[in-house]
C-alpha positions in Angstrom: 108.5 89.0 89.8 106.4 92.1 89.5 104.8 93.6 86.4 104.2 97.3 85.8 102.4 98.8 82.8 102.4 102.4 81.8 99.3 103.0 79.7 100.4 106.4 78.4 103.8 105.2 77.3 102.5 101.7 76.3 105.5 100.2 78.1 105.6 97.0 80.2 108.3 96.4 82.8 109.0 93.0 84.3 110.9 93.5 87.6 112.9 90.3 88.2 114.9 91.3 91.2 115.5 93.9 93.9 119.0 94.9 92.8 119.5 98.2 91.0 120.6 97.7 87.4 124.1 98.9 86.4 123.3 99.2 82.8 120.5 98.7 80.2 121.0 96.8 77.0 118.6 96.8 74.0 118.4 93.2 73.0 115.9 93.9 70.2 114.2 97.0 68.9 112.1 98.3 71.8 113.1 95.5 74.2 115.5 96.5 77.0 117.2 94.2 79.5 118.3 95.7 82.8 121.5 94.1 84.2 123.6 94.4 87.4 127.4 94.8 87.4 127.8 91.0 87.7 125.5 90.2 84.8 122.3 89.3 86.7 119.1 90.3 84.8 116.9 92.3 87.1 114.3 93.7 84.7 113.0 93.7 81.2 111.2 96.6 79.5 109.0 96.2 76.5 108.1 99.3 74.4 104.9 99.3 72.4 103.8 96.5 74.6 100.1 96.4 73.4 101.3 95.8 69.9 103.7 93.0 71.0 101.6 91.0 73.4 98.2 90.7 75.1 98.5 93.2 78.0 95.2 92.2 79.6 96.2 88.6 79.8 99.6 89.4 81.4 98.2 91.8 83.9 95.4 89.4 84.9 98.1 87.2 86.4 99.5 90.0 88.6 97.5 92.0 91.1 100.5 94.2 92.0 100.8 95.7 88.6 
C-alpha cells in the first residue's frame, strides 16, 4: 500500500494495488473507491482528508507519500 496526500486539494489517496481501476464508486460523501473490472479494490480516495482524519499520523507511517 502507498499513501499520497495532495495538500492543495486536501485529498488522501490509498493505493492498494498496481492494477488500473475500471471505475470509481462514491461509497460515502467524499469517499471514493477505485475498482477493477473484476471487482478488486485498488484504491481509496478521501476528500477533505484533514477534516476526516489525522493526516500527520497517517503520513508518519509511510515514507513514500
